C-alpha positions, -999 to +999 in steps of 0.1 A: -086+305+047-100+286+081-068+272+104-081+232+093-076+227+054-094+199+047-092+189+009-126+177-012-121+140-032-140+158-057-119+185-065-084+164-066-066+149-094-075+115-093-037+108-105-028+114-069-059+101-053-052+066-066-017+065-049-009+054-012+013+083-009-007+105+017+006+119+047-016+146+073+002+176+087+001+198+115+013+236+122+040+242+146+062+269+153+098+267+144+124+294+148+096+316+155+077+311+120+051+287+114+059+253+094+040+220+087+049+188+099+039+155+083+017+134+103+014+094+099-023+087+092-041+071+122-009+066+140-003+104+148+034+104+146+060+119+127+061+110+090+088+109+068+086+118+028+111+090+024+095+061+048+065+043+028+054+030+064+042+062+075+021+069+043-014+059+034-044+063+008-063+094+006-091+083+020-077+072+052-055+105+056-086+126+051-102+106+077-078+110+103-076+145+097-114+151+097-109+138+135-091+172+142-058+157+150-046+173+116-048+202+098-048+192+062-037+160+042-001+163+019+010+141-011+044+126-010+067+129-044+088+097-051+112+087-076+082+061-087+056+087-098+058+112-127+045+141-105+064+174-101+053+200-079+055+238-083+054+260-055+049+295-057+050+313-022+040+348-011+028+357-048-007+363-037-030+384-020-053+365+004-082+393+005-083+404-031-069+376-050-043+396-067-016+374-080+021+389-092+032+386-127+055+362-125+034+339-108+007+347-134+031+337-162+043+303-146+009+291-138-005+299-177+027+282-189+025+252-171-015+247-177-021+221-150-037+215-122-033+249-097-045+251-060-045+283-034-018+266-007-030+268+027-019+301+035-039+315+011-010+335-003+007+312-029+000+283-051+006+249-056+009+238-097+009+199-102+022+185-135+037+156-152+074+160-160+115+152-149+127+175-129+158+191-147+196+187-130+207+219-108+193+235-084+157+233-075+144+270-057+156+306-060+135+327-036+096+324-038+098+296-063+103+258-056+102+226-076+101+189-061+099+155-073+110+137-045+115+130-009+089+160-002+058+162+006+029+189-004-002+201+015-029+194-010-060+219-002-085+210-031-092+251-033-089+244-072-083+276-094-110+276-120-092+288-149-066+259-146-072+225-158-088+198-135-061+170-142-022+167-144-013+176-174+022+165-190+042+199-191+081+186-199+088+215-220+078+242-201+087+228-171+123+231-184+122+264-199+104+277-164+136+262-143+157+280-165+144+314-164+133+317-130+153+289-111+184+283-127+193+317-140+227+335-128+223+360-102+232+390-125+204+380-152+180+380-123+192+414-109+187+431-141+155+409-154+131+400-126+109+425-105+119+428-068+090+410-045+076+438-020+098+463-035+131+452-016+165+441-028+171+412-044+182+384-020+192+357-040+227+354-031+219+352+004+213+319+031+174+316+032+167+315+066+139+288+061+159+256+047+197+275+044+200+270+010+226+291-009+217+304-043+253+302-060+243+298-095+283+302-102+293+268-087+270+250-109+290+217-110+278+183-119+285+155-098+314+138-112+332+171-120+324+181-082+341+151-070+371+156-090+375+188-079+372+178-042+395+150-045+424+171-063+422+199-036+447+202-008+424+189+019+413+162-006+429+133+013+404+141+041+375+144+018+385+109+006+386+095+039+356+108+045+340+100+015+348+063+017+333+060+051+366+067+073+352+082+105+391+083+120+400+115+137+360+122+145+343+118+182+313+105+166+298+092+131+275+126+133+307+148+133+318+126+103+288+137+085+288+170+093+323+177+079+320+158+048+287+178+043+304+210+047+327+200+021+301+190-002+282+224+007+313+245-004+319+229-035+277+229-049+275+266-038+251+250-009+228+229-033+205+208-010+197+185-037+229+176-049+244+174-013+219+148-005+224+132-037+263+129-031+261+120+006+242+090-001+269+077-025+295+080+000+306+055+025+294+077+057+251+069+049+233+050+074+199+042+081+199+072+107+201+098+074+164+091+067+153+090+106+133+121+115+149+133+146+134+167+155+100+183+165+096+199+129+099+163+113+131+170+098+150+142+094+186+137+108+202+141+068+181+172+061+191+187+092+226+181+090+223+199+055+210+225+064+234+233+094+266+225+072+252+248+048+249+276+078+281+271+091+300+274+056+304+311+053+321+308+016+312+287-016+330+278-047+332+303-075+354+297-102+348+332-112+365+351-084+391+323-071+376+322-036+404+341-020+401+346+016+414+334+053+392+302+053+400+290+017+436+292+009+442+289-035+472+269-044+482+261-077+486+225-095+512+214-121+486+220-147+477+254-135+443+249-123+437+267-086+421+243-060+409+251-029+417+240+007+382+248+027+389+230+060+416+253+075+394+278+097+361+259+091+371+224+099+373+235+133+346+254+140+325+226+122+340+200+142+331+220+173+294+229+163+290+188+152+302+179+190+279+206+204+246+192+182+256+156+189+256+164+227+225+184+226+207+161+207+217+133+231+208+153+261+176+163+243+170+123+241+178+117+275+154+144+288+125+125+266+133+095+282+134+108+317+102+125+308+085+093+292+096+076+327+082+101+351+050+102+328+048+064+333+052+068+368+027+091+376+001+071+355+010+044+379+007+065+408-028+073+400-035+039+392-028+028+426-046+054+443-078+042+421-074+013+432-068+017+470-098+039+467-118+012+452-106-010+478-118+015+505-151+017+491-154-019+488-146-022+525-168+003+536-199-015+517-187-051+530-191-032+566-222-018+559-237-053+545-223-073+580-239-044+601-275-060+606-259-096+605-240-088+633-270-073+654-292-101+646-263-124+664-260-102+694-296-100+698-302-137+694-268-142+720-288-120+746-321-140+741-303-174+746-285-161+780-318-150+794-333-186+786-306-199+800-308-180+834-344-188+837-343-224+832-317-228+861-339-208+881-365-229+879-346-263+878-332-253+916-366-250+930 
């Protein structure tokens, strides 16, 4: 695969080509890994998967990518379209084209438009359907239906349909078998990739999602447990938008996200969905604040998950130094997750906000310096132009001055001659 991956409209389903939901993307380095950031077609600034103002039509996005200012184009998933994207990563040998058994099974069962990813090591499958509730990823399999974008290469797999098919039953089955299944089922039934140990219960280094299937609480149950926990009053204050006791709104955002991370088992989609229902939600949540294209909300959720060392698991009671178990009259165990984590969270949130403000100040100073340098360059150019103009004028007036001198000299001689003759 080449560094730049430009799609061809003839190989891309008309269903998505007709939608004004396209962005461009560029490769960049993030924490030592290559990632793809969304770019606004034409403008070149960061695009947001939640801001339609940064999207465009397919042709506009493709034209901008062809200028070389972007590496390819991408399609944004929204609530207003029926499209679901299935991302199968690290499952294809780019040299031989060999596919692992899991990916092959998923592609065959979905039986819809499928293409090779930009790296050549994975596949993207596009279908019509409704993504089931619950987690949206496990290992190398991810499912998206909103607030994300898919790179689109047009490298269509000939054995699959050229159109986007509706595959709701297959989607539900694949979500249940490959994504929602319990850790014990996965360890006993699924083959390990690359011969390594199963890592489904650890934090993923890319998006900090914690695969904790045991939590699996729906929104209402999660809120109920969070409110009934011994630190429930604190949760209620944050949930209602009360930032009292926190030095900034961002610190309060981080505190609520840490609580949501605990109760949701690190489920990013559920955390985002619930935070949007809280009184802390601000426009800033969906603003791009980072060089990799991440929004403030996305990064806050990632950091909250990374800072949460233990997650709710009704099967083992979460007895640890960071979560103290108490008993209510009903006999149901409740958890205080804020004893040690809260102090660490507040400190981390404060440093994060401070670093962000410092970074913004550095950017402002660099922009000011750049403007001043441009002004200096402009003044030097103007100064040189004036010097050249003055030199040119001097050269033009020199012959005229010489003629005036000569004429003046002739007149003087004539006057002296007349004076001599007049004396005689």
